[in-house]
C-alpha positions as CSV (number, residue, x, y, z in Angstrom):
1,X,-8.5,93.3,82.8
2,X,-9.5,89.9,81.2
3,X,-9.3,89.8,77.4
4,X,-12.2,88.6,75.4
5,X,-11.9,85.1,73.9
6,X,-10.7,84.9,70.3
7,X,-13.2,82.1,69.6
8,X,-16.1,80.5,71.4
9,X,-18.2,77.5,70.3
10,X,-21.4,76.9,72.3
11,X,-23.6,73.8,72.3
12,X,-22.3,72.7,68.9
13,X,-24.0,69.7,67.2
14,X,-23.0,68.2,63.9
15,X,-24.0,64.9,62.3
16,X,-23.8,65.0,58.4
17,X,-27.1,63.2,58.4
18,X,-26.0,60.2,60.5
19,X,-25.0,59.6,64.1
20,X,-23.9,62.9,65.7
21,X,-20.2,63.6,65.3
22,X,-20.5,66.3,68.0
23,X,-23.3,67.0,70.4
24,X,-23.5,69.8,73.0
25,X,-19.9,70.7,72.4
26,X,-18.5,73.8,74.1
27,X,-15.0,75.3,73.4
28,X,-13.2,78.5,74.1
29,X,-9.9,79.7,72.7
30,X,-8.2,82.6,74.5
31,X,-5.4,84.9,73.2
32,X,-2.1,83.3,73.7
33,X,-3.5,79.7,73.8
34,X,-1.1,77.1,72.3
35,X,-3.4,74.0,72.0
36,X,-2.7,70.5,70.8
37,X,-5.9,69.0,69.4
38,X,-5.7,65.2,69.7
39,X,-8.0,62.2,69.2
40,X,-8.3,59.1,67.3
41,X,-8.6,58.9,63.5
42,X,-12.3,59.5,62.6
43,X,-13.0,61.3,65.9
44,X,-13.7,64.6,64.0
45,X,-10.5,66.6,64.7
46,X,-10.3,68.0,61.2
47,X,-14.0,68.7,61.0
48,X,-13.9,70.5,64.4
49,X,-11.0,72.7,63.0
50,X,-13.2,73.6,60.0
51,X,-16.1,74.5,62.3
52,X,-13.7,76.7,64.3
53,X,-12.5,78.3,61.0
54,X,-16.1,78.9,59.9
55,X,-15.8,76.6,56.9
56,X,-18.3,74.1,58.1
57,X,-21.6,75.2,59.6
58,X,-22.8,73.2,62.6
59,X,-26.4,71.7,62.7
60,X,-27.0,73.5,66.0
61,X,-25.2,75.8,68.4
62,X,-23.3,79.0,67.9
63,X,-19.8,80.1,66.8
64,X,-18.6,83.5,68.0
65,X,-15.3,85.0,66.9
66,X,-13.8,88.1,68.5
67,X,-14.7,91.2,66.4
68,X,-11.8,92.4,64.3
69,X,-9.7,89.3,64.9
70,X,-8.4,87.2,62.0
71,X,-8.6,83.5,62.2
72,X,-6.3,81.6,59.7
73,X,-6.7,78.0,58.7
74,X,-4.3,75.6,57.0
75,X,-6.1,73.0,54.9
76,X,-4.6,69.6,54.3
77,X,-5.8,70.0,50.6
78,X,-5.6,73.7,49.8
79,X,-7.5,75.0,46.8
80,X,-5.1,76.9,44.6
81,X,-7.3,77.3,41.5
82,X,-6.8,80.7,39.9
83,X,-3.2,81.0,41.0
84,X,-0.3,80.5,38.6
85,X,2.5,79.7,41.1
86,X,2.8,78.6,44.8
87,X,4.2,82.0,45.6
88,X,1.1,83.7,44.0
89,X,-1.1,81.7,46.3
90,X,1.0,82.3,49.4
91,X,1.1,86.1,48.8
92,X,-2.5,86.5,47.9
93,X,-3.7,88.0,51.2
94,X,-0.5,90.1,51.9
95,X,0.6,93.6,51.1
96,X,3.5,93.7,48.6
97,X,5.8,95.1,51.3
98,X,5.2,91.9,53.3
99,X,6.3,89.5,50.6
100,X,9.6,88.9,52.4
101,X,7.6,86.9,55.0
102,X,6.7,84.3,52.4
103,X,10.3,84.2,51.1
104,X,11.5,83.5,54.7
105,X,8.9,80.8,55.2
106,X,9.7,79.2,51.8
107,X,13.3,79.0,52.8
108,X,12.5,77.4,56.1
109,X,9.9,75.0,54.7
110,X,12.1,74.2,51.6
111,X,9.9,74.9,48.6
112,X,10.3,77.2,45.6
113,X,7.6,79.9,45.4
114,X,8.1,80.0,41.6
115,X,6.9,76.4,41.2
116,X,3.8,76.3,38.9
117,X,0.6,75.2,40.8
118,X,-0.1,72.7,38.0
119,X,3.2,70.8,38.5
120,X,3.5,71.1,42.3
121,X,3.3,68.0,44.4
122,X,0.8,67.6,47.2
123,X,3.6,68.1,49.7
124,X,4.7,71.4,48.0
125,X,1.1,72.6,48.0
126,X,0.8,71.9,51.7
127,X,4.1,73.7,52.5
128,X,2.9,76.7,50.5
129,X,-0.4,76.8,52.5
130,X,1.6,76.6,55.7
131,X,3.9,79.5,54.5
132,X,0.8,81.6,53.6
133,X,-0.6,81.1,57.1
134,X,2.6,81.9,58.9
135,X,3.3,84.9,56.8
136,X,-0.2,86.3,57.4
137,X,0.3,85.9,61.2
138,X,-3.4,85.9,62.2
139,X,-4.5,86.3,65.8
140,X,-5.5,82.6,65.8
141,X,-3.9,79.9,63.6
142,X,-5.6,76.6,62.9
143,X,-3.1,74.0,61.7
144,X,-4.2,70.6,60.4
145,X,-1.3,68.2,60.3
146,X,1.3,70.9,59.3
147,X,4.3,68.5,59.7
148,X,3.2,66.0,57.0
149,X,5.6,66.2,54.1
150,X,8.1,68.2,56.2
151,X,11.6,66.8,56.8
152,X,13.1,67.0,60.3
153,X,15.0,70.2,59.6
154,X,11.8,71.9,58.4
155,X,9.9,70.6,61.4
156,X,12.5,72.1,63.7
157,X,12.2,75.4,61.8
158,X,8.4,75.3,62.3
159,X,8.8,74.6,66.0
160,X,10.9,77.7,66.3
161,X,8.3,79.8,64.5
162,X,5.5,78.5,66.7
163,X,7.5,79.1,69.9
164,X,8.2,82.7,68.8
165,X,4.7,83.7,67.5
166,X,2.4,85.9,69.5
167,X,-0.6,84.3,67.8
168,X,-2.7,81.7,69.5
169,X,-2.8,78.4,67.7
170,X,-4.6,75.0,67.6
171,X,-2.5,72.2,66.0
172,X,-3.4,68.7,64.9
173,X,-0.3,66.5,64.6
174,X,0.6,62.8,65.0
175,X,4.1,63.9,65.9
176,X,4.6,63.5,69.6
177,X,7.9,65.5,69.6
178,X,6.2,68.5,68.0
179,X,3.3,68.5,70.4
180,X,5.6,68.2,73.4
181,X,7.7,71.1,72.1
182,X,5.0,73.6,71.1
183,X,1.8,73.0,73.1
184,X,0.9,74.3,76.5
185,X,-2.5,72.8,76.8
186,X,-4.4,69.8,75.2
187,X,-7.8,69.5,73.7
188,X,-9.0,65.9,73.5
189,X,-11.7,65.0,71.0
190,X,-13.4,61.8,72.3
191,X,-16.8,60.5,71.4
192,X,-18.3,63.8,70.4
193,X,-17.0,65.8,73.3
194,X,-13.9,68.0,73.8
195,X,-12.1,67.9,77.1
196,X,-9.4,70.4,77.9
197,X,-6.3,70.0,80.2
198,X,-4.1,73.1,80.8
199,X,-0.9,71.1,80.8
200,X,1.6,70.2,78.1
201,X,1.2,67.2,75.9
202,X,3.5,65.1,78.1
203,X,0.7,64.9,80.6
204,X,-1.9,63.8,78.0
205,X,-1.6,60.1,78.1
206,X,-1.7,59.9,81.9
207,X,-4.8,62.1,81.9
208,X,-6.5,60.0,79.2
209,X,-5.8,56.7,80.9
210,X,-7.0,58.1,84.3
211,X,-10.2,59.3,82.6
212,X,-10.8,55.9,81.0
213,X,-10.1,54.2,84.4
214,X,-12.7,56.4,86.1
215,X,-15.2,55.7,83.3
216,X,-14.7,51.9,83.6
217,X,-15.1,52.1,87.4
218,X,-18.3,54.2,87.1
219,X,-19.6,51.8,84.4
220,X,-18.9,48.8,86.7
221,X,-20.7,50.5,89.6
222,X,-23.7,51.3,87.5
223,X,-23.9,47.7,86.2
224,X,-23.8,46.4,89.8
225,X,-26.4,48.8,90.9
226,X,-28.7,47.8,88.0
227,X,-28.2,44.2,88.9
228,X,-29.0,44.8,92.5
229,X,-32.2,46.8,91.7
230,X,-33.3,44.3,89.2
231,X,-33.0,41.5,91.8
232,X,-35.1,43.6,94.3
233,X,-37.7,44.2,91.6
234,X,-38.2,40.5,91.1
235,X,-38.0,39.5,94.7
236,X,-40.2,42.4,95.9
237,X,-43.2,41.0,94.0
238,X,-43.4,37.8,95.9
239,X,-42.4,39.4,99.2
240,X,-44.8,42.3,99.2
241,X,-47.2,41.5,96.3
242,X,-46.9,45.2,95.4
243,X,-44.1,47.0,93.7
244,X,-42.5,50.2,94.9
245,X,-43.2,52.1,91.7
246,X,-40.6,54.8,92.6
247,X,-37.8,52.2,92.7
248,X,-39.1,50.6,89.5
249,X,-38.9,54.0,87.7
250,X,-35.4,54.5,89.2
251,X,-34.4,51.2,87.8
252,X,-35.7,52.1,84.4
253,X,-33.7,55.4,84.6
254,X,-30.5,53.5,85.5
255,X,-31.0,51.2,82.4
256,X,-31.6,54.3,80.2
257,X,-28.4,55.8,81.6
258,X,-26.5,52.6,80.8
259,X,-27.9,52.5,77.2
260,X,-27.0,56.2,76.7
261,X,-23.3,55.6,77.6
262,X,-21.1,55.7,74.5
263,X,-18.6,52.9,74.6
264,X,-15.2,54.0,73.5
265,X,-13.7,52.4,70.5
266,X,-11.1,49.7,71.2
267,X,-7.6,49.7,69.8
268,X,-7.0,48.3,66.3
269,X,-6.4,44.6,66.5
270,X,-3.3,44.7,64.3
271,X,-0.8,41.9,64.3
272,X,2.4,41.0,62.5
273,X,3.3,37.4,61.7
274,X,6.7,36.3,60.6
275,X,6.8,33.3,58.3
276,X,9.8,31.2,57.7
277,X,12.9,32.7,59.3
278,X,15.3,34.5,57.0
279,X,19.0,33.8,57.0
280,X,21.1,35.6,59.6
281,X,22.4,37.9,56.8
282,X,19.5,39.8,55.3
283,X,21.2,42.4,53.1
284,X,24.8,43.1,52.3
285,X,25.6,46.2,50.3
286,X,29.2,47.0,49.2
287,X,30.4,50.2,47.6
288,X,27.0,51.5,46.4
289,X,26.9,54.6,44.2
290,X,23.9,56.2,42.5
291,X,23.3,59.5,40.7
292,X,20.3,61.1,38.9
293,X,21.5,63.7,36.5
294,X,23.6,66.1,38.6
295,X,22.4,64.8,42.0
296,X,24.6,62.2,43.8
297,X,22.4,60.0,46.0
298,X,25.1,57.8,47.5
299,X,28.7,57.1,46.9
300,X,30.8,54.2,48.3
301,X,28.1,53.2,50.7
302,X,28.3,49.8,52.4
303,X,26.2,48.1,55.1
304,X,25.5,44.7,56.5
305,X,21.9,44.2,57.8
306,X,21.3,41.2,60.0
307,X,18.1,39.4,61.0
308,X,16.3,41.4,63.7
309,X,17.9,44.8,62.8
310,X,15.7,47.9,62.7
311,X,17.3,50.4,60.3
312,X,16.0,54.0,60.1
313,X,16.9,56.2,57.1
314,X,16.8,59.9,57.9
315,X,17.6,63.1,55.9
316,X,16.1,66.1,54.2
317,X,13.3,65.7,51.6
318,X,14.7,64.8,48.2
319,X,18.0,63.6,49.5
320,X,17.3,60.0,48.2
321,X,16.2,58.0,51.2
322,X,13.5,56.1,49.2
323,X,16.0,55.5,46.4
324,X,18.6,54.0,48.8
325,X,15.8,51.8,50.3
326,X,14.9,50.5,46.8
327,X,18.5,49.8,46.0
328,X,18.9,47.7,49.2
329,X,15.8,45.7,48.4
330,X,16.7,45.1,44.8
331,X,14.0,47.3,43.2
332,X,16.5,49.9,41.8
333,X,19.9,49.0,40.4
334,X,22.9,50.9,41.6
335,X,25.3,52.6,39.2
336,X,28.2,50.9,41.0
337,X,28.6,48.4,43.8
338,X,26.7,45.3,44.7
339,X,23.7,44.3,46.8
340,X,23.3,40.7,48.0
341,X,20.0,39.6,49.5
342,X,19.9,36.8,52.1
343,X,18.1,33.6,51.9
344,X,14.3,33.0,52.4
345,X,13.4,36.7,52.4
346,X,9.6,37.4,52.3
347,X,9.1,41.2,51.9
348,X,6.2,43.4,52.8
349,X,6.3,47.0,51.6
350,X,4.4,50.1,52.9
351,X,5.1,52.9,50.5
352,X,4.7,56.6,51.3
353,X,2.5,57.3,48.3
354,X,0.0,54.4,49.2
355,X,0.3,53.4,45.5
356,X,-0.8,49.9,46.3
357,X,-4.3,51.3,46.9
358,X,-6.6,52.2,43.9
359,X,-8.7,55.2,44.8
360,X,-11.6,54.0,42.7
361,X,-11.8,50.5,44.4
362,X,-13.8,49.8,47.5
363,X,-12.3,48.8,50.8
364,X,-13.8,45.3,50.2
365,X,-12.3,45.0,46.7
366,X,-9.0,46.3,47.9
367,X,-8.7,43.2,50.0
368,X,-10.5,40.5,48.0
369,X,-8.9,41.7,44.7
370,X,-5.4,41.0,46.0
371,X,-4.4,37.6,44.5
372,X,-2.3,36.8,47.6
373,X,-5.2,37.3,49.9
374,X,-8.0,35.9,47.8
375,X,-9.8,32.7,49.0
376,X,-10.7,30.5,46.1
377,X,-14.4,30.4,45.5
378,X,-15.2,32.8,48.4
379,X,-15.8,36.4,47.4
380,X,-16.5,37.5,51.0
381,X,-13.3,36.1,52.6
382,X,-9.7,36.9,52.6
383,X,-6.6,34.9,53.6
384,X,-5.0,36.4,56.7
385,X,-1.7,34.8,57.7
386,X,-2.8,31.4,56.4
387,X,-6.4,31.4,57.7
388,X,-9.6,32.5,55.9
389,X,-11.3,35.6,57.5
390,X,-14.5,37.4,56.5
391,X,-13.7,40.7,54.9
392,X,-15.9,42.8,57.2
393,X,-14.5,41.1,60.3
394,X,-10.9,41.7,59.2
395,X,-11.8,45.4,58.4
396,X,-13.2,45.8,61.9
397,X,-9.8,44.7,63.3
398,X,-8.5,47.9,61.7
399,X,-11.4,50.1,63.1
400,X,-13.5,50.2,59.9
401,X,-17.2,50.1,60.5
402,X,-19.2,47.5,58.5
403,X,-20.9,50.4,56.7
404,X,-17.6,51.5,55.2
405,X,-16.7,48.2,53.6
406,X,-18.2,49.2,50.2
407,X,-16.9,52.8,50.4
408,X,-14.4,54.0,47.8
409,X,-10.8,54.3,48.9
410,X,-10.8,57.9,47.7
411,X,-13.3,58.7,50.4
412,X,-10.9,57.7,53.2
413,X,-8.9,60.1,55.3
414,X,-5.1,59.9,55.3
415,X,-5.1,57.9,58.5
416,X,-7.8,55.5,57.2
417,X,-5.7,54.8,54.0
418,X,-2.7,54.1,56.2
419,X,-4.7,51.6,58.2
420,X,-6.1,49.9,55.1
421,X,-2.6,49.5,53.7
422,X,-1.4,48.1,57.0
423,X,-4.3,45.6,56.8
424,X,-3.0,44.4,53.4
425,X,0.5,44.1,54.6
426,X,-0.3,42.4,57.9
427,X,-2.4,39.8,56.2
428,X,0.7,38.3,54.8
429,X,3.5,36.5,56.6
430,X,6.8,38.3,56.1
431,X,10.2,38.5,57.6
432,X,11.4,41.8,56.1
433,X,9.2,45.0,56.5
434,X,10.0,48.0,54.3
435,X,8.1,51.0,55.8
436,X,8.4,54.3,53.9
437,X,6.7,57.0,56.0
438,X,4.3,54.7,57.8
439,X,3.5,57.2,60.6
440,X,1.9,59.9,58.5
441,X,-1.8,60.5,59.5
442,X,-1.9,57.7,62.1
443,X,-3.4,58.6,65.5
444,X,-1.3,58.3,68.6
445,X,-2.9,55.0,69.8
446,X,-2.3,53.3,66.5
447,X,1.2,54.6,66.4
448,X,1.8,53.1,69.9
449,X,0.5,49.7,68.7
450,X,2.6,49.9,65.5
451,X,5.6,50.6,67.6
452,X,4.9,47.6,69.8
453,X,4.4,45.3,66.8
454,X,7.7,46.4,65.3
455,X,9.4,46.0,68.6
456,X,8.1,42.4,68.9
457,X,8.6,41.5,65.3
458,X,11.3,38.8,65.0
459,X,12.2,39.8,61.4
460,X,14.0,42.8,60.0
461,X,12.7,46.3,59.5
462,X,13.8,49.1,57.1
463,X,12.1,52.4,58.0
464,X,12.0,55.9,56.6
465,X,10.4,58.5,58.9
466,X,10.6,62.1,60.0
467,X,8.9,61.3,63.3
468,X,11.7,61.7,65.9
469,X,9.8,60.1,68.7
470,X,8.9,57.0,66.6
471,X,12.5,56.7,65.4
472,X,13.8,56.8,69.0
473,X,11.3,54.1,70.0
474,X,12.0,51.5,67.3
475,X,15.4,52.1,65.5
476,X,18.5,50.1,66.5
477,X,20.6,51.7,63.7
478,X,20.2,55.1,61.9
479,X,21.5,55.8,58.4
480,X,21.8,59.6,58.0
481,X,21.6,60.8,54.4
482,X,23.7,63.9,54.6
483,X,23.6,65.1,51.0
484,X,26.3,65.1,48.3
485,X,26.2,61.3,48.4
486,X,27.2,61.0,52.0
487,X,25.3,58.3,54.1
488,X,26.6,57.6,57.6
489,X,25.6,54.8,60.0
490,X,25.0,55.6,63.7
491,X,24.0,53.2,66.5
492,X,20.5,53.8,68.0
493,X,17.6,56.1,67.0
494,X,17.3,59.8,66.3
495,X,18.5,61.1,69.7
496,X,21.4,58.7,69.7
497,X,22.3,59.9,66.2
498,X,22.1,63.6,67.2
499,X,24.3,63.0,70.3
500,X,26.9,61.2,68.2
501,X,26.8,63.7,65.4
502,X,27.1,66.6,67.9
503,X,24.1,68.5,66.6
504,X,20.7,68.9,68.3
505,X,18.3,70.7,66.0
506,X,20.0,71.0,62.6
507,X,19.8,67.8,60.6
508,X,23.1,66.2,59.7
509,X,24.8,67.6,56.6
510,X,22.3,70.5,56.3
511,X,24.0,73.8,55.8
512,X,23.0,76.4,58.4
513,X,21.4,79.6,57.2
514,X,23.3,82.9,57.8
515,X,20.8,83.7,60.5
516,X,21.4,80.4,62.2
517,X,25.2,80.8,61.9
518,X,25.0,84.2,63.6
519,X,22.8,82.8,66.4
520,X,25.3,80.0,66.9
521,X,28.2,82.4,67.0
522,X,26.5,84.6,69.5
523,X,25.7,81.6,71.7
524,X,29.4,80.7,71.7
525,X,30.5,84.2,72.5
526,X,27.9,84.8,75.3
527,X,29.5,84.9,78.8
528,X,28.7,82.1,81.2
529,X,25.9,82.8,83.6
530,X,24.5,85.6,81.4
531,X,21.1,84.1,81.6
532,X,20.6,84.7,77.8
533,X,20.0,81.3,76.2
534,X,19.2,81.0,72.5
535,X,15.9,79.3,71.6
536,X,17.8,76.1,70.7
537,X,19.6,76.1,74.0
538,X,16.4,76.7,76.0
539,X,14.7,73.9,74.0
540,X,17.7,71.7,74.7
541,X,17.8,72.5,78.4
542,X,14.0,71.8,78.8
543,X,14.3,68.4,77.1
544,X,17.5,67.2,78.8
545,X,16.0,65.8,82.1
546,X,13.6,63.6,80.1
547,X,16.5,62.5,77.8
548,X,18.7,61.7,80.7
549,X,16.0,59.7,82.4
550,X,15.4,57.8,79.1
551,X,19.0,57.0,78.6
552,X,19.5,55.9,82.2
553,X,16.5,53.5,81.9
554,X,17.8,52.1,78.6
555,X,21.3,51.6,80.1
556,X,19.8,49.7,83.0
557,X,17.9,47.4,80.6
558,X,20.9,46.8,78.4
559,X,23.1,46.1,81.4
560,X,20.5,43.6,82.7
561,X,20.4,41.9,79.3
562,X,24.2,41.7,79.1
563,X,24.4,40.3,82.6
564,X,23.1,37.0,81.2
565,X,26.2,34.8,81.2
566,X,24.8,32.6,78.4
567,X,23.8,35.4,76.0
568,X,27.0,35.4,74.0
569,X,26.9,31.6,73.4
570,X,23.2,31.6,72.7
571,X,23.0,34.6,70.4
572,X,26.3,36.3,69.7
573,X,24.7,38.8,67.2
574,X,22.3,40.0,69.9
575,X,25.2,40.3,72.4
576,X,27.2,42.4,69.9
577,X,24.2,44.6,69.1
578,X,23.4,45.1,72.8
579,X,27.0,45.9,73.6
580,X,27.2,48.5,70.8
581,X,23.9,50.0,72.0
582,X,25.2,50.2,75.6
583,X,28.3,52.0,74.6
584,X,26.3,54.5,72.4
585,X,23.9,55.2,75.2
586,X,26.6,55.7,77.8
587,X,28.3,58.1,75.5
588,X,25.0,60.0,74.9
589,X,24.3,60.1,78.6
590,X,27.7,61.6,79.4
591,X,27.2,64.3,76.8
592,X,23.6,65.0,77.9
593,X,24.8,65.4,81.5
594,X,27.6,67.7,80.4
595,X,25.2,69.7,78.3
596,X,22.8,70.1,81.2
597,X,25.5,71.4,83.5
598,X,26.9,73.9,81.0
599,X,23.4,75.2,80.0
600,X,22.3,75.5,83.6
601,X,25.5,77.5,84.3
602,X,25.0,79.7,81.3
603,X,21.4,80.4,82.2
604,X,22.6,81.5,85.7
605,X,20.1,79.1,87.4
606,X,20.8,79.2,91.2
């Protein structure tokens, strides 16, 4: 017997007094659904989630929730007024006997329930809101960017909870790895409509691109048909002296159809420009040590960073990644050791707190008020990589409509603030990019473009991120901040670091919980071919084929690069870097293949 839907939206329309955000939208969520909700920044994902939660009333249409079912919503900006501590807020809807659920979630998400609401950071508030939702375990969970402000260990914990839950959920996230690991179907918000594909997130981009190709083909055919009918209408007058009014009306209908088509928004026209080349040696640090009170950030840390390196810094929240970044760039002095900066460095900084943006300034003033961007005597122009540009035109490059140019920064979404900060950074020529959590809130298409720009950037990049997929795509070296002052350098990105470190889910240096230790011990003691894989092992086995394919492809590319007989003479640094990367990937491939064989055997797969 088919179960009733948990939630049904029918013919939803919503406009906030302007152009419709949604029109004629239909959506059904069934028990057990695990849905990724994707779409560009500004497409209405968060608003749609609020409509689903019953927090925003549509202008038209109906919302029907299954009687007796509980729908839980995680807000990006939870209202905690009236609560003294984060724990009080998280426990507010639970029976006292269920308080242990909040304690478990607090441990997994790494926040202290006793923290006063008044002193809690935005990230701590969001983690408390997520803990509250998970502890309540409603029939349907609506999660709006739950991974923002989580480190990689906590993200892995959240993935385990979502994999084990019996609740249905809809999740918005920019983190491809999370969506691949937890979603079974995809909801795509695009130009006021929601399309559904009952496949995992891996299939989304191919589906999206095919949809756009079919749209382009249909648009091209319609344009040709209108042109043909218009020619007939003109020629028919002289040939027959009398129009076929039916065909004229049909032509008018075709033109109305063309006018009604909603053109999809293009990609942001972002660009990075390197100015004068830096020296080959960009940064050299020797014997760095730094402590704050009783916390050791780093001790005896040394690194040489050459032009063209892309260095990722990873580790748990609070371990000191940003502090190490600031020491390497000269902003913070070490307690011991030396940092030497190379010649001709021109630095551009993207900070995780977006502190370069004044919430009370308009987008226009945020650009024209920057002394480095101001064009003398022209209040409507900014200097972009050495050439004057009109403010509105430059904002449009970053997908801001002309009507938003005079809006306050505080009215922007997280993704829009990130794009505005990128607009400021990319206006300048630089040869050293310092990017502290740049991926938060960006949509997938903008992330793709940012990744391509970093890949093509001839300068040097220092990057802090918890986005595993993004790290794999851009990093050539990874510095793992392992706690207690330990910082270790690994070749490659996140997956390369994990393979070399010998851990898959737990972040390097993080102590396993007693429960995780027991699970690990049971996994080691389980007989081969038992068919009982732990969650981590199942997750690892499912991801290995894609990892093996990726490593094989990268090995082929590196082998092709190193086959150039003139590479060493022309660019010895590039030759050395490619050689090290090849060795690391060959090692990772061998381990991945061995893991696949052993896990297949343990699972008892015929």
